N, C-alpha and C positions, 0 to 999 in steps of 0.2 A: 038231722040229715045223715050224720056220720054213722049211727047204728044201722039205719036202713040200708045204705049202700054197702056197708061191710057185710051184713047178713046176706044180702042178695048175691054178692060176689063169692062169698064162701059157699053158698048153696050151689052156684054154677060150677065151682071148682070140684065140689064133692061128686057131682053127677058125671064128671068126665071119666072117672075111674071105675064105673059100675061094670064089672065083668066077673065071670066065674073062674076062668082059667088062671092059675098062679104062674109066676115066673121065678126062676131060680136067680138069686142075686148074691153078689159078693161085694166086698169093699173094693171100689175101683178108683177112687180119687179123693184128693184133698186139696183145698186152696184157701188162701187167706190174703188179706190186704190191710195194711196199716195206713191210716190217713191222719195227717196232722198239719196244722198251718205252720208249725216250726220247720216243716219240710218245703214250705212254699214261700209266703211273704214274711215269715218270722214274726207275725203279730197274733197274739193270743186272744181271739174273740170269735163270737158267733159259731159257725160250724168248725169248732177248734180241733176235735179229735174223735176218731172212731177206729174200731177194729172189726173186720168182717171175717168169718171163717165158714167154710163149707165142707161137709163130709158127704161123699157120694157112694151109693150102693146101686148095683144093677147087674145085668148080664155082661159078658165080655164086650169091651168097647170095640166097635168096628170102624170108627172114624165118622159115623153119622148117627143121628138120633133115631131111636125106634119110632114106629108109627103109632104106638099106643101110649097113653099116659100111664104113669105109675110103674112102668117097667124100670125106669131110672128114678131113684128117690134121692133127694138132697136135703140133709139136715143142716139148716143155716142158723148161725148165731151172729148177732151184731151187738156190740157195745158202743154207745155214743154219749159224748158229753158236749153240750152246747152252752156257750157263755154269752152273757151280755157284754157290751163294750166296756162298761165301768166295773171294776172289781170292788170298789170301795163302798158305793151307795147306789141304790136303784135310781135310774134316770127315767123321767117320764117319756114314754114312747119307745123305750128300748125293749128288746125281747127279754123274757125271763130266763134264768138259769134252768137247764134241763139235763136230766140224766136218764138213760134208758137202756135196758137189756131187751133184745128181741130173740125169740126162739121159734123156728118155723120148720115146716116140712113142705118141700117143693118138688115138682116133677118137670122133666124136660122131654119133649117129643115133637114129632113132625106131623103137620096136616096140610095137604094141598101145596107143598113146596115151602111152607113157612115153618120156622122153628118157634115152638111155643114153650114158655116157661110160666108155670102157674103154681100158686101155693098160698098157704095161710100161716100167720104168725101170732104168737102171744107176746105182747109188748108190756114190759114191766117198767114203771116209771117211778121217779121220786127218790128220796134219800134211802128207802128200803133196798135199793139196788147196790148200795155200798160204793158206787162210783164217785159220788162227791167226796167221800173220805179218801178214796184212793187218789183222786186227782189232787186233792189238797196236800196229801203226804208227798206225792211226786213233785209238786211245785216247791214244797219246802226243801226237799233234798236238792233240787236244782236251783235253789235260791231265786225262785220266780214269785211274782205277786200271787197272793191267794185271795179268793173271794171272801168278802166280809160276811159276818153273821147276818147282816141285813139283806145282802144279796141272796144268800142261801135260804133265808126265811121266805123269800118270794118265789122260790123255785117251783117248777111244775110238780104237783103233789104226788104222793103215792097213789098208784092205781094199777089195774090190770086191764088190758085193752086187746080186743081182737083186731087183726088186720089181714088184708088179702091183696094179692097182686097178680096181674096177668100181663105178660109181655109177648109180643109177636115180632119176629125179625126174619129177614131173608138175605142170604149172601148172594151178591151179584158180581160176577167177574168183571173187572174193569181194567183191561190190559194186564199189567203185572200186579195189580192191586185187587182188593176185594172191598166193595161198598156194601154196607149192611144198613138199610133203613129199618127203623123199628118204631113200634107204638107201645105204650104202656099205660095201664090203668091201675091205680092204687086206691084202696079204701081202708079207713080205720084211723090210725093215728094222724095220717095226712091223707086227704082225699084229693086226687089229682088225675088229670089226663096229660100224657106227655107224648111228643113225637120228636124223632131225631134220627141221627145216622152215626155209624162208625166206619172208619176207613182204615184198612190194614195193608201194609206193604212189607212183605218179607215172609220167611218160612215159619218162624216161631209162632205157635198158636193155631196154625192151620190144621184142620181135621181134629180139633180138640174140643172139649167141653169147657166153655168160658161162662162165667156167672157175673152178672152186672152188680157192682157195688152201688147201693142205693144213695150214698152221699155224693160221690163224684161222678158216677156214670161209667167209670172205667170197668172193663170186663177182665176179671182175673181168671187165671188158668186153674182148673181142678183136675181134669184128665189130660195128661201131657203126652205128646208123641216123642219120636226119636230125632226129628229134624233139628239140626243145630244151625245157629245163625242169629241174626237180629231182625226184629220186626218193628217198624215204626207204626204207631197207631195214633189216630186223631178222631175227634168226634164233637158233636154239638147236639143240643136238644133244647126244647122249649116246653114248658109245662103251664097248664092252667090249674091252680090250686084253689079249691073251693072251701077247704076246711083244714085246720092244723091244730092239733092239741098243743104243739110247742109255741104257737102264736095265738093266745086266747083272744077272742073277739072283744073282750072287755077292755083289753089294754093295747092291742095291736091291730092294724089294718093290713091285710095281705096286699102285696103288689098285684097288678093286673096279670103279670106273667113272671115266670121264673126261668132264667137262662143258665146254661152250663156250656163252657168251652173247654176242651181237654186235649192233651197230647202226651205221648209217652213212648217208651222203648221196652220191648221184651227182648231179653238176651238168653239164649240157650246154648250151653256148652255140653261137654261130655258128662260132667257130674254136677255142674253148677247151673242154676237158672236164676234170673233176676228180672225185676221190673221196677222202673221208676217213671212216675207220671205227674203232671201238673194239671190242675183244674181251676178255671176261673168260675166262681159261683156268683151269679148276679144277686142283687138285693132281693130279699124275701119278704120284707115288710116296709110299709111307708115310714120314713124316718131313718131307715138304714142308710148311712151316709155314702156307702160305696159297696162294691163287690169285694170279694176276697180271693186270694190265691192259696190253695192248699196243695200239699204234695202227698203222693201215695207211693208206697214201697213194698216190695216182697222179695225175699232172698231165700233160695232153697238149695240145699246140698244133698246129693244122693250118695250114700255110702256104698 
């Protein structure tokens, strides 16, 4: 099922940009988000750590998305490490160790009052990524437990995988706040359908291009404005996952649904900007004893 849905979604995305007239682009934005459970509940397991980064090219930013796809292009990179609960020996029913790099091209535009984000990614998995070695060295420096050879031997193997995503969201004024319902479809490494919302109260992030982190659901800033102040953000979503490379059907059974609850603060000063957020991730497979709390952070200084 995974190859069929991935190929179909990538084909749909490719047809969105068929046009002859070129657009002049320049480098207009950059964003990143660091996620780790040491910033949340301080327990090292499951969705333990990731780093997302986005580089954006397009015409001069006007505060709103263009009406055509591919005027704005976002090159997105994601590095992620997923741990089982036990570091010492594989446990029956637990998820396998997984490491992945993702490299993709995405575009952002408007249609019928909806903000659309679509794109395709190449996902590289397994020890060939170098992430298991990096994580092991980092744990050694910090005097933290390291996965045993038996755990690493059962990790998600080397591979190259196609993936695609479509998200549609709409900002709705709500008094002094903004409510943003959204829907998302993913195919490839994980095939899912998701529905949720984001709530923003405050000036930071308004009129900017924000990109959704795939692990936590937080939206991080890539094209930033001049408004200073603090914005409180919150959100929730629920997903139906039909297939996951990270949770093989031979060893794991997916939960009926996957839930995320999140809250955070964007702060914008004259030269500094920062974000800190928390996300509760519900169980992803049968036998996962509980959800987990992960933290997300970003700090930027403008010279």
